[in-house]
N, C-alpha and C positions, 0 to 999 in steps of 0.2 A: 815431924815431931807433934807437940800437941801447943805447941805453941801460934797466941794472936787466936785458940782458940779460948772456947769459956764452957769449959762442963754444968752444963744446967743438972742432972738423968744420971745415974752412973751405980744402975740397982745390975744384982746382980756377981759378974763379974765382974762391972765397967769391963768400960774404954780398954785395949789397947790401940798398940800397930805390931801390925805381923805384916809376912812381907808375901808378897800375893802367890797368886796358889796357880793366874796364868796369865798368862802376860796382858800385856793394855796396850790398845795400839801407841801411844803417846809409851816409847820410848825409857822416859826419862824419871817417869813416875815407875817407883818399885819398894811403897809399898801399900799398906792402907788403914783404914781406922778398921777395929772389927766392934763386934758390944757382944755379952749375954744374953743370956734369956731375959733376963725380963728388965727391966724403960731403961732405957738411958739416952741420951739428948745433948745435944755438944749446937753452941752458935759460933755464931764467930760477926766483929761489928765494924764495917767499914769506915776509913774517912775515906770518904771522894774526895779533900778540900785537901790531903796529904800525900794523894794515890794522883794531886797532878787536874784535878777539875775544877774551874774558878765555881765560885758561887754565881758570878754573872751566867753564864755558859749551864751550870744548870740549871739557875732559875729562867734562865728566858728560852731558850731550847726544851727544854723537858726526858733528854735524850732516853728512848729503856734502855732498862740496867736488865739483864737476864742471868742468871746468877742458876747453875742446875751439878748437878749433885747425882754420879754413878753409887746405886747397890744391887746389891741381889745379898741372896740367898745361900746360906754355906750345907753342906751336906753331909761333911765331914762331927758334927757333931748330935750326937747321939744320949 
């Protein structure tokens, strides 16, 4: 669902969650976010301390944090 996501823009028909159109390489992923034909925006704020990283570690080691998102256009919307 949209748990932990903040919807910034929800244009057109807005955000929704659909089943995958093609199998994902990670078999645990069964749904994806889809948007409408107008600008849509979502974001998430992650509290790294709540995720188990202590402030000393983050301040002194400053680990690289990599965030990624897979996206594709849909061919079935005309």
